[in-house]
C-alpha positions, 0 to 999 in steps of 0.5 A: 379373719377369713381370706376375703377379709384379709384380701379386702383389707389389703386392697382397702389399704394399698389402693389408698396409699397408691394415691400417694406414692409409687409402688411396683407389681411386687409391692401389691403381693400378699401371702397366704395359706390354704390347706397347708399350701402357701400362695402369692397373691396379687392385689392388683387382680386377685390372682395367684402369682406364678401359679398354674391356676391363677384362680384356684376355687378357694380363691374364687370363693374368697372373691365372692365373699368379698362381693357378697359383703361388699368388703372392699370399699366403694371408692375402690371397686372401679379401681379393681377393674382398672388395677387388673388391666394395668398389671396385665400391662406391667407384666410386659414392663415390670421396671415401671412404677405406678401411682393411682391418679385421676385424669389419667387414671395412673401415672407411670414412672419409667426407669428414667424417671419420665412420668407417663400418664396412663388412661384405661378403657374397657372396650366392652359392648353392652351384651358383653357387659350384661354377660359378665354380670350374669356370670358373676351372679350365678356361676360357681353358686350351685345354680343349675341352667334353668335358674341361670336363664330365668335370672337372666330374663327377669333382669334383662329384657329380651335377653335370651334373643341377644346373648347366648345362654346354653347348656352342654353336658350339664354345664352352663355357659354364656356368650355375648353373641348369638352365632357368628360375630362380626369381628369388624364391629369390635375392630370399630369399637377399638378405634372409637375408644381411641378417638374418644380418649384422644379428645379428652386429652386437655382434661389430663394432667400435663406429663412427660407422655400420655398413653391410653390402654384398651382393654378388649375384655372378651377379646373378641375380634382381637386375638391375632396378629391379623387382627392387630394389623387391621386395627393399625390400619384403622389407626393409620387412617385416622391418625389426625384424630389420634395425635393427642396421645403418644401410645395406644395399647390394645390388650386381650388378657384372655389369650395373652396379646398385647399391641402398641401403636405409637402415633409419632411414627405409626409404628406397631409392636406386637406381643404374644404369650411369653412376651415375645415380640413377634411383630414390629411393622 
């Protein structure tokens, strides 16, 4: 059994069981070895736990094999994206247990056994989604710049004028924006996603509390305390549209940033790398 097959098999089993019972983050860790070295890998986001490199080449190759051979069941593929966001959140709150659900996406169990519904949304633009798909299909597959550019043009109309595909020192890079980004747009998108989820509150199971986690994916427009304060101001100005949700969590996984906004008192908590609270307003 290859590493890819082992990981996919465990994902399929664990993700299925998580719809029936509560688990902790540690319950989703499996051990693997490569070239005589032992690694602990999280099934929540397929990364090495406590490693200096969270996705070394051997793991990236295994993930490509999983994708190319569709080793993870179709019903769990969307779940993997949601689990990745949850994994980041539980890094800050490791005492929470979780169970997979539908509407909301997860049910959390806090240390006092309160059930908290957690709905996850990825705040992503069309250009970001396109950039991710191109990178997923082309990067790490021995494809040169010309091939990647031609692939992008064949799949997406006018792509060379909407996203940045360039080459520097024989390395291809992709950016979802050309030139300077209007960060205000990305903050407005966060607000839009928050309001949309608040409006759907009646469709979710009735639990002790409801949280909404907004994953900024690329982190554009949300990578500092100043950005968090601007998002808080937007939320404050629209608080009447957000009251159906107890707490909004906005994350930037690339820069290890997390913000919590509590609608009851309009207070914000902000964490940066190392899990330290650097601001509370």
